[in-house]
PDB file of N, CA, C, O and CB in Angstrom:
ATOM      1  N   ALA A   1      99.074  65.934 121.699  1.00  0.00           N
ATOM      2  CA  ALA A   1      98.734  65.476 120.358  1.00  0.00           C
ATOM      3  C   ALA A   1      99.376  64.112 120.106  1.00  0.00           C
ATOM      4  O   ALA A   1     100.442  63.800 120.636  1.00  0.00           O
ATOM      5  CB  ALA A   1      99.193  66.506 119.290  1.00  0.00           C
ATOM      6  N   THR A   2      98.711  63.324 119.298  1.00  0.00           N
ATOM      7  CA  THR A   2      99.244  62.012 118.932  1.00  0.00           C
ATOM      8  C   THR A   2      99.542  61.983 117.435  1.00  0.00           C
ATOM      9  O   THR A   2      98.955  62.729 116.651  1.00  0.00           O
ATOM     10  CB  THR A   2      98.248  60.882 119.314  1.00  0.00           C
ATOM     11  N   LEU A   3     100.466  61.104 117.061  1.00  0.00           N
ATOM     12  CA  LEU A   3     100.837  60.950 115.656  1.00  0.00           C
ATOM     13  C   LEU A   3      99.642  60.523 114.811  1.00  0.00           C
ATOM     14  O   LEU A   3      98.765  59.813 115.304  1.00  0.00           O
ATOM     15  CB  LEU A   3     101.967  59.931 115.514  1.00  0.00           C
ATOM     16  N   PRO A   4      99.592  60.939 113.561  1.00  0.00           N
ATOM     17  CA  PRO A   4      98.544  60.457 112.659  1.00  0.00           C
ATOM     18  C   PRO A   4      98.691  58.951 112.434  1.00  0.00           C
ATOM     19  O   PRO A   4      99.793  58.404 112.478  1.00  0.00           O
ATOM     20  CB  PRO A   4      98.598  61.211 111.307  1.00  0.00           C
ATOM     21  N   VAL A   5      97.574  58.308 112.197  1.00  0.00           N
ATOM     22  CA  VAL A   5      97.574  56.883 111.885  1.00  0.00           C
ATOM     23  C   VAL A   5      96.876  56.701 110.548  1.00  0.00           C
ATOM     24  O   VAL A   5      95.719  57.085 110.385  1.00  0.00           O
ATOM     25  CB  VAL A   5      96.872  56.046 113.010  1.00  0.00           C
ATOM     26  N   ILE A   6      97.591  56.107 109.584  1.00  0.00           N
ATOM     27  CA  ILE A   6      96.975  55.830 108.288  1.00  0.00           C
ATOM     28  C   ILE A   6      96.121  54.583 108.437  1.00  0.00           C
ATOM     29  O   ILE A   6      96.617  53.512 108.786  1.00  0.00           O
ATOM     30  CB  ILE A   6      98.054  55.648 107.161  1.00  0.00           C
ATOM     31  N   THR A   7      94.829  54.737 108.169  1.00  0.00           N
ATOM     32  CA  THR A   7      93.895  53.621 108.326  1.00  0.00           C
ATOM     33  C   THR A   7      93.563  52.944 106.999  1.00  0.00           C
ATOM     34  O   THR A   7      93.065  51.819 106.980  1.00  0.00           O
ATOM     35  CB  THR A   7      92.618  54.107 108.981  1.00  0.00           C
ATOM     36  N   SER A   8      93.838  53.627 105.899  1.00  0.00           N
ATOM     37  CA  SER A   8      93.631  53.046 104.576  1.00  0.00           C
ATOM     38  C   SER A   8      94.699  53.611 103.645  1.00  0.00           C
ATOM     39  O   SER A   8      94.715  54.806 103.349  1.00  0.00           O
ATOM     40  CB  SER A   8      92.185  53.347 104.035  1.00  0.00           C
ATOM     41  N   GLN A   9      95.592  52.728 103.189  1.00  0.00           N
ATOM     42  CA  GLN A   9      96.701  53.113 102.318  1.00  0.00           C
ATOM     43  C   GLN A   9      96.208  53.403 100.896  1.00  0.00           C
ATOM     44  O   GLN A   9      95.190  52.853 100.475  1.00  0.00           O
ATOM     45  CB  GLN A   9      97.771  52.005 102.295  1.00  0.00           C
ATOM     46  N   PRO A  10      96.915  54.257 100.158  1.00  0.00           N
ATOM     47  CA  PRO A  10      96.582  54.429  98.736  1.00  0.00           C
ATOM     48  C   PRO A  10      96.787  53.111  97.984  1.00  0.00           C
ATOM     49  O   PRO A  10      97.749  52.385  98.235  1.00  0.00           O
ATOM     50  CB  PRO A  10      97.449  55.556  98.099  1.00  0.00           C
ATOM     51  N   ALA A  11      95.890  52.821  97.082  1.00  0.00           N
ATOM     52  CA  ALA A  11      95.964  51.580  96.310  1.00  0.00           C
ATOM     53  C   ALA A  11      96.803  51.779  95.062  1.00  0.00           C
ATOM     54  O   ALA A  11      96.863  52.878  94.510  1.00  0.00           O
ATOM     55  CB  ALA A  11      94.560  51.091  95.930  1.00  0.00           C
ATOM     56  N   SER A  12      97.446  50.716  94.627  1.00  0.00           N
ATOM     57  CA  SER A  12      98.165  50.714  93.360  1.00  0.00           C
ATOM     58  C   SER A  12      97.143  50.687  92.228  1.00  0.00           C
ATOM     59  O   SER A  12      96.195  49.902  92.262  1.00  0.00           O
ATOM     60  CB  SER A  12      99.144  49.500  93.265  1.00  0.00           C
ATOM     61  N   ILE A  13      97.335  51.538  91.233  1.00  0.00           N
ATOM     62  CA  ILE A  13      96.395  51.574  90.113  1.00  0.00           C
ATOM     63  C   ILE A  13      97.157  51.638  88.796  1.00  0.00           C
ATOM     64  O   ILE A  13      98.306  52.078  88.741  1.00  0.00           O
ATOM     65  CB  ILE A  13      95.436  52.779  90.241  1.00  0.00           C
ATOM     66  N   THR A  14      96.500  51.196  87.752  1.00  0.00           N
ATOM     67  CA  THR A  14      97.025  51.288  86.391  1.00  0.00           C
ATOM     68  C   THR A  14      95.945  51.934  85.541  1.00  0.00           C
ATOM     69  O   THR A  14      94.782  51.532  85.582  1.00  0.00           O
ATOM     70  CB  THR A  14      97.440  49.876  85.823  1.00  0.00           C
ATOM     71  N   ARG A  15      96.338  52.933  84.773  1.00  0.00           N
ATOM     72  CA  ARG A  15      95.381  53.630  83.909  1.00  0.00           C
ATOM     73  C   ARG A  15      95.955  53.764  82.511  1.00  0.00           C
ATOM     74  O   ARG A  15      97.171  53.828  82.328  1.00  0.00           O
ATOM     75  CB  ARG A  15      95.028  55.021  84.482  1.00  0.00           C
ATOM     76  N   ASN A  16      95.074  53.806  81.533  1.00  0.00           N
ATOM     77  CA  ASN A  16      95.465  54.054  80.148  1.00  0.00           C
ATOM     78  C   ASN A  16      95.643  55.548  79.924  1.00  0.00           C
ATOM     79  O   ASN A  16      94.962  56.354  80.558  1.00  0.00           O
ATOM     80  CB  ASN A  16      94.419  53.479  79.168  1.00  0.00           C
ATOM     81  N   PRO A  17      96.548  55.926  79.031  1.00  0.00           N
ATOM     82  CA  PRO A  17      96.707  57.343  78.704  1.00  0.00           C
ATOM     83  C   PRO A  17      95.363  57.963  78.307  1.00  0.00           C
ATOM     84  O   PRO A  17      94.547  57.343  77.625  1.00  0.00           O
ATOM     85  CB  PRO A  17      97.736  57.520  77.566  1.00  0.00           C
ATOM     86  N   GLY A  18      95.162  59.197  78.751  1.00  0.00           N
ATOM     87  CA  GLY A  18      93.933  59.919  78.441  1.00  0.00           C
ATOM     88  C   GLY A  18      92.838  59.759  79.470  1.00  0.00           C
ATOM     89  O   GLY A  18      91.838  60.475  79.420  1.00  0.00           O
ATOM     90  N   THR A  19      93.004  58.832  80.407  1.00  0.00           N
ATOM     91  CA  THR A  19      92.018  58.661  81.466  1.00  0.00           C
ATOM     92  C   THR A  19      92.529  59.358  82.729  1.00  0.00           C
ATOM     93  O   THR A  19      93.640  59.890  82.737  1.00  0.00           O
ATOM     94  CB  THR A  19      91.738  57.146  81.734  1.00  0.00           C
ATOM     95  N   SER A  20      91.735  59.358  83.781  1.00  0.00           N
ATOM     96  CA  SER A  20      92.171  59.979  85.028  1.00  0.00           C
ATOM     97  C   SER A  20      92.581  58.914  86.037  1.00  0.00           C
ATOM     98  O   SER A  20      92.165  57.759  85.953  1.00  0.00           O
ATOM     99  CB  SER A  20      91.058  60.867  85.610  1.00  0.00           C
ATOM    100  N   ALA A  21      93.397  59.326  86.981  1.00  0.00           N
ATOM    101  CA  ALA A  21      93.842  58.437  88.060  1.00  0.00           C
ATOM    102  C   ALA A  21      93.712  59.192  89.372  1.00  0.00           C
ATOM    103  O   ALA A  21      94.151  60.337  89.485  1.00  0.00           O
ATOM    104  CB  ALA A  21      95.319  57.945  87.835  1.00  0.00           C
ATOM    105  N   THR A  22      93.110  58.548  90.361  1.00  0.00           N
ATOM    106  CA  THR A  22      92.954  59.173  91.673  1.00  0.00           C
ATOM    107  C   THR A  22      93.496  58.246  92.747  1.00  0.00           C
ATOM    108  O   THR A  22      93.129  57.074  92.828  1.00  0.00           O
ATOM    109  CB  THR A  22      91.474  59.517  91.951  1.00  0.00           C
ATOM    110  N   PHE A  23      94.379  58.800  93.567  1.00  0.00           N
ATOM    111  CA  PHE A  23      94.917  58.102  94.733  1.00  0.00           C
ATOM    112  C   PHE A  23      94.280  58.725  95.963  1.00  0.00           C
ATOM    113  O   PHE A  23      94.029  59.930  95.989  1.00  0.00           O
ATOM    114  CB  PHE A  23      96.492  58.187  94.794  1.00  0.00           C
ATOM    115  N   SER A  24      94.016  57.915  96.981  1.00  0.00           N
ATOM    116  CA  SER A  24      93.457  58.470  98.210  1.00  0.00           C
ATOM    117  C   SER A  24      94.000  57.730  99.421  1.00  0.00           C
ATOM    118  O   SER A  24      94.392  56.566  99.344  1.00  0.00           O
ATOM    119  CB  SER A  24      91.925  58.402  98.189  1.00  0.00           C
ATOM    120  N   VAL A  25      94.010  58.433 100.527  1.00  0.00           N
ATOM    121  CA  VAL A  25      94.468  57.893 101.794  1.00  0.00           C
ATOM    122  C   VAL A  25      93.453  58.294 102.861  1.00  0.00           C
ATOM    123  O   VAL A  25      92.842  59.360 102.786  1.00  0.00           O
ATOM    124  CB  VAL A  25      95.909  58.404 102.149  1.00  0.00           C
ATOM    125  N   THR A  26      93.284  57.431 103.846  1.00  0.00           N
ATOM    126  CA  THR A  26      92.446  57.754 104.992  1.00  0.00           C
ATOM    127  C   THR A  26      93.324  57.679 106.228  1.00  0.00           C
ATOM    128  O   THR A  26      94.061  56.713 106.426  1.00  0.00           O
ATOM    129  CB  THR A  26      91.212  56.788 105.104  1.00  0.00           C
ATOM    130  N   ALA A  27      93.237  58.707 107.051  1.00  0.00           N
ATOM    131  CA  ALA A  27      94.064  58.760 108.251  1.00  0.00           C
ATOM    132  C   ALA A  27      93.240  59.263 109.427  1.00  0.00           C
ATOM    133  O   ALA A  27      92.256  59.983 109.258  1.00  0.00           O
ATOM    134  CB  ALA A  27      95.295  59.662 108.029  1.00  0.00           C
ATOM    135  N   ALA A  28      93.666  58.864 110.624  1.00  0.00           N
ATOM    136  CA  ALA A  28      93.025  59.310 111.855  1.00  0.00           C
ATOM    137  C   ALA A  28      93.984  60.222 112.601  1.00  0.00           C
ATOM    138  O   ALA A  28      95.196  60.006 112.598  1.00  0.00           O
ATOM    139  CB  ALA A  28      92.601  58.104 112.742  1.00  0.00           C
ATOM    140  N   GLY A  29      93.436  61.225 113.228  1.00  0.00           N
ATOM    141  CA  GLY A  29      94.232  62.166 114.002  1.00  0.00           C
ATOM    142  C   GLY A  29      93.644  63.554 113.880  1.00  0.00           C
ATOM    143  O   GLY A  29      92.712  63.786 113.110  1.00  0.00           O
ATOM    144  N   LEU A  30      94.200  64.477 114.652  1.00  0.00           N
ATOM    145  CA  LEU A  30      93.704  65.846 114.665  1.00  0.00           C
ATOM    146  C   LEU A  30      94.574  66.743 113.794  1.00  0.00           C
ATOM    147  O   LEU A  30      95.790  66.569 113.720  1.00  0.00           O
ATOM    148  CB  LEU A  30      93.653  66.385 116.096  1.00  0.00           C
ATOM    149  N   ALA A  31      93.930  67.703 113.137  1.00  0.00           N
ATOM    150  CA  ALA A  31      94.614  68.729 112.339  1.00  0.00           C
ATOM    151  C   ALA A  31      95.634  68.119 111.378  1.00  0.00           C
ATOM    152  O   ALA A  31      96.810  68.483 111.390  1.00  0.00           O
ATOM    153  CB  ALA A  31      95.309  69.732 113.258  1.00  0.00           C
ATOM    154  N   LEU A  32      95.172  67.194 110.554  1.00  0.00           N
ATOM    155  CA  LEU A  32      96.065  66.485 109.631  1.00  0.00           C
ATOM    156  C   LEU A  32      96.425  67.341 108.425  1.00  0.00           C
ATOM    157  O   LEU A  32      95.609  68.121 107.932  1.00  0.00           O
ATOM    158  CB  LEU A  32      95.419  65.186 109.164  1.00  0.00           C
ATOM    159  N   SER A  33      97.644  67.184 107.965  1.00  0.00           N
ATOM    160  CA  SER A  33      98.058  67.782 106.695  1.00  0.00           C
ATOM    161  C   SER A  33      98.644  66.671 105.832  1.00  0.00           C
ATOM    162  O   SER A  33      99.153  65.671 106.340  1.00  0.00           O
ATOM    163  CB  SER A  33      99.099  68.948 106.912  1.00  0.00           C
ATOM    164  N   TYR A  34      98.563  66.863 104.526  1.00  0.00           N
ATOM    165  CA  TYR A  34      98.949  65.842 103.558  1.00  0.00           C
ATOM    166  C   TYR A  34      99.909  66.440 102.545  1.00  0.00           C
ATOM    167  O   TYR A  34      99.788  67.609 102.181  1.00  0.00           O
ATOM    168  CB  TYR A  34      97.708  65.252 102.851  1.00  0.00           C
ATOM    169  N   GLN A  35     100.868  65.632 102.089  1.00  0.00           N
ATOM    170  CA  GLN A  35     101.739  66.026 100.987  1.00  0.00           C
ATOM    171  C   GLN A  35     102.037  64.795 100.154  1.00  0.00           C
ATOM    172  O   GLN A  35     102.537  63.791 100.662  1.00  0.00           O
ATOM    173  CB  GLN A  35     103.054  66.684 101.506  1.00  0.00           C
ATOM    174  N   TRP A  36     101.725  64.882  98.864  1.00  0.00           N
ATOM    175  CA  TRP A  36     101.945  63.777  97.935  1.00  0.00           C
ATOM    176  C   TRP A  36     103.287  63.940  97.236  1.00  0.00           C
ATOM    177  O   TRP A  36     103.747  65.053  96.985  1.00  0.00           O
ATOM    178  CB  TRP A  36     100.806  63.699  96.900  1.00  0.00           C
ATOM    179  N   TYR A  37     103.908  62.794  96.927  1.00  0.00           N
ATOM    180  CA  TYR A  37     105.202  62.735  96.259  1.00  0.00           C
ATOM    181  C   TYR A  37     105.141  61.708  95.126  1.00  0.00           C
ATOM    182  O   TYR A  37     104.351  60.765  95.163  1.00  0.00           O
ATOM    183  CB  TYR A  37     106.332  62.377  97.269  1.00  0.00           C
ATOM    184  N   LYS A  38     105.984  61.911  94.133  1.00  0.00           N
ATOM    185  CA  LYS A  38     106.159  60.928  93.063  1.00  0.00           C
ATOM    186  C   LYS A  38     107.592  60.413  93.153  1.00  0.00           C
ATOM    187  O   LYS A  38     108.533  61.194  93.303  1.00  0.00           O
ATOM    188  CB  LYS A  38     105.857  61.550  91.638  1.00  0.00           C
ATOM    189  N   ASN A  39     107.748  59.109  93.063  1.00  0.00           N
ATOM    190  CA  ASN A  39     109.065  58.461  93.123  1.00  0.00           C
ATOM    191  C   ASN A  39     109.858  58.899  94.363  1.00  0.00           C
ATOM    192  O   ASN A  39     111.045  59.213  94.275  1.00  0.00           O
ATOM    193  CB  ASN A  39     109.868  58.780  91.852  1.00  0.00           C
ATOM    194  N   THR A  40     109.204  58.912  95.477  1.00  0.00           N
ATOM    195  CA  THR A  40     109.742  59.147  96.824  1.00  0.00           C
ATOM    196  C   THR A  40     110.155  60.584  97.111  1.00  0.00           C
ATOM    197  O   THR A  40     109.825  61.097  98.180  1.00  0.00           O
ATOM    198  CB  THR A  40     110.912  58.270  97.039  1.00  0.00           C
ATOM    199  N   THR A  41     110.858  61.251  96.213  1.00  0.00           N
ATOM    200  CA  THR A  41     111.417  62.558  96.555  1.00  0.00           C
ATOM    201  C   THR A  41     110.867  63.729  95.763  1.00  0.00           C
ATOM    202  O   THR A  41     111.153  64.877  96.102  1.00  0.00           O
ATOM    203  CB  THR A  41     112.869  62.519  96.379  1.00  0.00           C
ATOM    204  N   ASN A  42     110.100  63.485  94.737  1.00  0.00           N
ATOM    205  CA  ASN A  42     109.581  64.582  93.908  1.00  0.00           C
ATOM    206  C   ASN A  42     108.276  65.109  94.481  1.00  0.00           C
ATOM    207  O   ASN A  42     107.212  64.523  94.283  1.00  0.00           O
ATOM    208  CB  ASN A  42     109.372  64.116  92.452  1.00  0.00           C
ATOM    209  N   LEU A  43     108.373  66.225  95.194  1.00  0.00           N
ATOM    210  CA  LEU A  43     107.208  66.853  95.794  1.00  0.00           C
ATOM    211  C   LEU A  43     106.235  67.267  94.703  1.00  0.00           C
ATOM    212  O   LEU A  43     106.638  67.876  93.712  1.00  0.00           O
ATOM    213  CB  LEU A  43     107.616  68.066  96.649  1.00  0.00           C
ATOM    214  N   LEU A  44     104.972  66.947  94.873  1.00  0.00           N
ATOM    215  CA  LEU A  44     103.937  67.343  93.925  1.00  0.00           C
ATOM    216  C   LEU A  44     103.300  68.628  94.449  1.00  0.00           C
ATOM    217  O   LEU A  44     102.447  68.583  95.335  1.00  0.00           O
ATOM    218  CB  LEU A  44     102.862  66.205  93.731  1.00  0.00           C
ATOM    219  N   ALA A  45     103.708  69.760  93.910  1.00  0.00           N
ATOM    220  CA  ALA A  45     103.239  71.062  94.381  1.00  0.00           C
ATOM    221  C   ALA A  45     101.720  71.148  94.338  1.00  0.00           C
ATOM    222  O   ALA A  45     101.093  70.782  93.344  1.00  0.00           O
ATOM    223  CB  ALA A  45     103.849  72.184  93.541  1.00  0.00           C
ATOM    224  N   GLY A  46     101.146  71.627  95.411  1.00  0.00           N
ATOM    225  CA  GLY A  46      99.695  71.794  95.482  1.00  0.00           C
ATOM    226  C   GLY A  46      98.936  70.532  95.809  1.00  0.00           C
ATOM    227  O   GLY A  46      97.716  70.579  95.966  1.00  0.00           O
ATOM    228  N   ALA A  47      99.615  69.400  95.918  1.00  0.00           N
ATOM    229  CA  ALA A  47      98.951  68.122  96.216  1.00  0.00           C
ATOM    230  C   ALA A  47      98.933  67.934  97.733  1.00  0.00           C
ATOM    231  O   ALA A  47      99.749  67.203  98.294  1.00  0.00           O
ATOM    232  CB  ALA A  47      99.680  66.912  95.507  1.00  0.00           C
ATOM    233  N   THR A  48      97.984  68.613  98.381  1.00  0.00           N
ATOM    234  CA  THR A  48      97.975  68.678  99.843  1.00  0.00           C
ATOM    235  C   THR A  48      96.639  68.283 100.461  1.00  0.00           C
ATOM    236  O   THR A  48      96.262  68.794 101.516  1.00  0.00           O
ATOM    237  CB  THR A  48      98.333  70.065 100.286  1.00  0.00           C
ATOM    238  N   SER A  49      95.932  67.382  99.809  1.00  0.00           N
ATOM    239  CA  SER A  49      94.687  66.879 100.391  1.00  0.00           C
ATOM    240  C   SER A  49      94.778  65.360 100.518  1.00  0.00           C
ATOM    241  O   SER A  49      95.790  64.764 100.150  1.00  0.00           O
ATOM    242  CB  SER A  49      93.453  67.293  99.527  1.00  0.00           C
ATOM    243  N   SER A  50      93.750  64.752 101.023  1.00  0.00           N
ATOM    244  CA  SER A  50      93.771  63.298 101.223  1.00  0.00           C
ATOM    245  C   SER A  50      93.639  62.534  99.910  1.00  0.00           C
ATOM    246  O   SER A  50      93.779  61.311  99.887  1.00  0.00           O
ATOM    247  CB  SER A  50      92.653  62.884 102.167  1.00  0.00           C
ATOM    248  N   THR A  51      93.371  63.243  98.821  1.00  0.00           N
ATOM    249  CA  THR A  51      93.323  62.617  97.502  1.00  0.00           C
ATOM    250  C   THR A  51      94.245  63.371  96.544  1.00  0.00           C
ATOM    251  O   THR A  51      94.494  64.565  96.706  1.00  0.00           O
ATOM    252  CB  THR A  51      91.869  62.590  96.955  1.00  0.00           C
ATOM    253  N   TYR A  52      94.741  62.648  95.548  1.00  0.00           N
ATOM    254  CA  TYR A  52      95.548  63.255  94.490  1.00  0.00           C
ATOM    255  C   TYR A  52      95.052  62.694  93.169  1.00  0.00           C
ATOM    256  O   TYR A  52      95.013  61.479  92.977  1.00  0.00           O
ATOM    257  CB  TYR A  52      97.087  62.976  94.691  1.00  0.00           C
ATOM    258  N   THR A  53      94.673  63.583  92.257  1.00  0.00           N
ATOM    259  CA  THR A  53      94.124  63.168  90.968  1.00  0.00           C
ATOM    260  C   THR A  53      95.000  63.664  89.827  1.00  0.00           C
ATOM    261  O   THR A  53      95.410  64.825  89.788  1.00  0.00           O
ATOM    262  CB  THR A  53      92.691  63.688  90.800  1.00  0.00           C
ATOM    263  N   ILE A  54      95.275  62.755  88.902  1.00  0.00           N
ATOM    264  CA  ILE A  54      95.911  63.106  87.631  1.00  0.00           C
ATOM    265  C   ILE A  54      94.764  63.081  86.617  1.00  0.00           C
ATOM    266  O   ILE A  54      94.273  62.003  86.285  1.00  0.00           O
ATOM    267  CB  ILE A  54      97.119  62.094  87.232  1.00  0.00           C
ATOM    268  N   PRO A  55      94.328  64.236  86.120  1.00  0.00           N
ATOM    269  CA  PRO A  55      93.122  64.271  85.293  1.00  0.00           C
ATOM    270  C   PRO A  55      93.272  63.670  83.906  1.00  0.00           C
ATOM    271  O   PRO A  55      92.299  63.174  83.338  1.00  0.00           O
ATOM    272  CB  PRO A  55      92.675  65.663  85.153  1.00  0.00           C
ATOM    273  N   ASN A  56      94.480  63.707  83.355  1.00  0.00           N
ATOM    274  CA  ASN A  56      94.698  63.211  81.994  1.00  0.00           C
ATOM    275  C   ASN A  56      96.049  62.488  81.975  1.00  0.00           C
ATOM    276  O   ASN A  56      97.080  63.096  81.686  1.00  0.00           O
ATOM    277  CB  ASN A  56      94.659  64.390  80.932  1.00  0.00           C
ATOM    278  N   VAL A  57      96.036  61.215  82.277  1.00  0.00           N
ATOM    279  CA  VAL A  57      97.263  60.430  82.413  1.00  0.00           C
ATOM    280  C   VAL A  57      98.037  60.389  81.100  1.00  0.00           C
ATOM    281  O   VAL A  57      97.469  60.177  80.030  1.00  0.00           O
ATOM    282  CB  VAL A  57      96.938  59.008  82.874  1.00  0.00           C
ATOM    283  N   VAL A  58      99.363  60.600  81.209  1.00  0.00           N
ATOM    284  CA  VAL A  58     100.287  60.421  80.086  1.00  0.00           C
ATOM    285  C   VAL A  58     101.382  59.466  80.554  1.00  0.00           C
ATOM    286  O   VAL A  58     101.519  59.224  81.753  1.00  0.00           O
ATOM    287  CB  VAL A  58     100.893  61.805  79.596  1.00  0.00           C
ATOM    288  N   LEU A  59     102.151  58.929  79.635  1.00  0.00           N
ATOM    289  CA  LEU A  59     103.179  57.948  79.999  1.00  0.00           C
ATOM    290  C   LEU A  59     104.166  58.477  81.038  1.00  0.00           C
ATOM    291  O   LEU A  59     104.657  57.711  81.867  1.00  0.00           O
ATOM    292  CB  LEU A  59     103.935  57.517  78.764  1.00  0.00           C
ATOM    293  N   ALA A  60     104.463  59.773  81.004  1.00  0.00           N
ATOM    294  CA  ALA A  60     105.404  60.364  81.958  1.00  0.00           C
ATOM    295  C   ALA A  60     104.870  60.339  83.399  1.00  0.00           C
ATOM    296  O   ALA A  60     105.633  60.553  84.342  1.00  0.00           O
ATOM    297  CB  ALA A  60     105.716  61.800  81.551  1.00  0.00           C
ATOM    298  N   ASP A  61     103.590  60.084  83.571  1.00  0.00           N
ATOM    299  CA  ASP A  61     103.017  60.008  84.917  1.00  0.00           C
ATOM    300  C   ASP A  61     103.311  58.677  85.601  1.00  0.00           C
ATOM    301  O   ASP A  61     103.079  58.542  86.802  1.00  0.00           O
ATOM    302  CB  ASP A  61     101.519  60.226  84.855  1.00  0.00           C
ATOM    303  N   ALA A  62     103.810  57.706  84.871  1.00  0.00           N
ATOM    304  CA  ALA A  62     104.118  56.400  85.470  1.00  0.00           C
ATOM    305  C   ALA A  62     105.139  56.588  86.582  1.00  0.00           C
ATOM    306  O   ALA A  62     106.090  57.357  86.436  1.00  0.00           O
ATOM    307  CB  ALA A  62     104.651  55.399  84.398  1.00  0.00           C
ATOM    308  N   GLY A  63     104.944  55.891  87.684  1.00  0.00           N
ATOM    309  CA  GLY A  63     105.877  55.984  88.803  1.00  0.00           C
ATOM    310  C   GLY A  63     105.239  55.511  90.085  1.00  0.00           C
ATOM    311  O   GLY A  63     104.138  54.960  90.093  1.00  0.00           O
ATOM    312  N   ASN A  64     105.948  55.735  91.157  1.00  0.00           N
ATOM    313  CA  ASN A  64     105.460  55.383  92.494  1.00  0.00           C
ATOM    314  C   ASN A  64     105.014  56.650  93.206  1.00  0.00           C
ATOM    315  O   ASN A  64     105.767  57.619  93.300  1.00  0.00           O
ATOM    316  CB  ASN A  64     106.557  54.642  93.319  1.00  0.00           C
ATOM    317  N   TYR A  65     103.789  56.633  93.705  1.00  0.00           N
ATOM    318  CA  TYR A  65     103.231  57.786  94.401  1.00  0.00           C
ATOM    319  C   TYR A  65     103.073  57.440  95.871  1.00  0.00           C
ATOM    320  O   TYR A  65     102.702  56.322  96.226  1.00  0.00           O
ATOM    321  CB  TYR A  65     101.873  58.215  93.783  1.00  0.00           C
ATOM    322  N   GLN A  66     103.361  58.416  96.715  1.00  0.00           N
ATOM    323  CA  GLN A  66     103.182  58.212  98.150  1.00  0.00           C
ATOM    324  C   GLN A  66     102.701  59.510  98.769  1.00  0.00           C
ATOM    325  O   GLN A  66     102.818  60.586  98.181  1.00  0.00           O
ATOM    326  CB  GLN A  66     104.500  57.730  98.823  1.00  0.00           C
ATOM    327  N   VAL A  67     102.160  59.384  99.967  1.00  0.00           N
ATOM    328  CA  VAL A  67     101.669  60.554 100.696  1.00  0.00           C
ATOM    329  C   VAL A  67     102.235  60.519 102.104  1.00  0.00           C
ATOM    330  O   VAL A  67     102.339  59.458 102.719  1.00  0.00           O
ATOM    331  CB  VAL A  67     100.110  60.595 100.725  1.00  0.00           C
ATOM    332  N   LYS A  68     102.599  61.693 102.608  1.00  0.00           N
ATOM    333  CA  LYS A  68     103.006  61.833 104.004  1.00  0.00           C
ATOM    334  C   LYS A  68     101.890  62.557 104.719  1.00  0.00           C
ATOM    335  O   LYS A  68     101.420  63.606 104.276  1.00  0.00           O
ATOM    336  CB  LYS A  68     104.372  62.599 104.147  1.00  0.00           C
ATOM    337  N   VAL A  69     101.471  61.981 105.835  1.00  0.00           N
ATOM    338  CA  VAL A  69     100.411  62.579 106.644  1.00  0.00           C
ATOM    339  C   VAL A  69     101.061  63.058 107.934  1.00  0.00           C
ATOM    340  O   VAL A  69     101.797  62.313 108.581  1.00  0.00           O
ATOM    341  CB  VAL A  69      99.234  61.555 106.930  1.00  0.00           C
ATOM    342  N   SER A  70     100.792  64.288 108.300  1.00  0.00           N
ATOM    343  CA  SER A  70     101.415  64.831 109.501  1.00  0.00           C
ATOM    344  C   SER A  70     100.465  65.728 110.277  1.00  0.00           C
ATOM    345  O   SER A  70      99.418  66.146 109.783  1.00  0.00           O
ATOM    346  CB  SER A  70     102.664  65.601 109.137  1.00  0.00           C
ATOM    347  N   ASN A  71     100.868  66.009 111.512  1.00  0.00           N
ATOM    348  CA  ASN A  71     100.206  67.000 112.350  1.00  0.00           C
ATOM    349  C   ASN A  71     101.275  67.530 113.315  1.00  0.00           C
ATOM    350  O   ASN A  71     102.464  67.284 113.109  1.00  0.00           O
ATOM    351  CB  ASN A  71      98.953  66.384 113.126  1.00  0.00           C
ATOM    352  N   VAL A  72     100.869  68.244 114.351  1.00  0.00           N
ATOM    353  CA  VAL A  72     101.848  68.843 115.260  1.00  0.00           C
ATOM    354  C   VAL A  72     102.694  67.799 115.983  1.00  0.00           C
ATOM    355  O   VAL A  72     103.776  68.126 116.471  1.00  0.00           O
ATOM    356  CB  VAL A  72     101.141  69.713 116.275  1.00  0.00           C
ATOM    357  N   ALA A  73     102.231  66.557 116.066  1.00  0.00           N
ATOM    358  CA  ALA A  73     102.976  65.502 116.752  1.00  0.00           C
ATOM    359  C   ALA A  73     104.057  64.874 115.869  1.00  0.00           C
ATOM    360  O   ALA A  73     104.991  64.255 116.379  1.00  0.00           O
ATOM    361  CB  ALA A  73     102.020  64.428 117.227  1.00  0.00           C
ATOM    362  N   GLY A  74     103.932  65.033 114.537  1.00  0.00           N
ATOM    363  CA  GLY A  74     104.926  64.449 113.643  1.00  0.00           C
ATOM    364  C   GLY A  74     104.302  63.901 112.384  1.00  0.00           C
ATOM    365  O   GLY A  74     103.148  64.180 112.059  1.00  0.00           O
ATOM    366  N   THR A  75     105.109  63.098 111.672  1.00  0.00           N
ATOM    367  CA  THR A  75     104.694  62.528 110.386  1.00  0.00           C
ATOM    368  C   THR A  75     104.551  61.029 110.493  1.00  0.00           C
ATOM    369  O   THR A  75     104.208  60.370 109.511  1.00  0.00           O
ATOM    370  CB  THR A  75     105.694  62.883 109.283  1.00  0.00           C
TER     371      THR A  75
END
């Protein structure tokens, strides 16, 4: 197995409160798994797909979001 390769990084976005925000990542590799985080260390429970959507943005959602892509070879 080879390490996953991110081919398209999530874009920085700005949204007004009450609207939705969607982050997405594209990666190459076999049997990929995804985990999204807010502000580097805050695991977003259930956010385990190549996209992460905040359906109704509030001010508390402001922050830095990142995703870790992994498979049996690593992250």
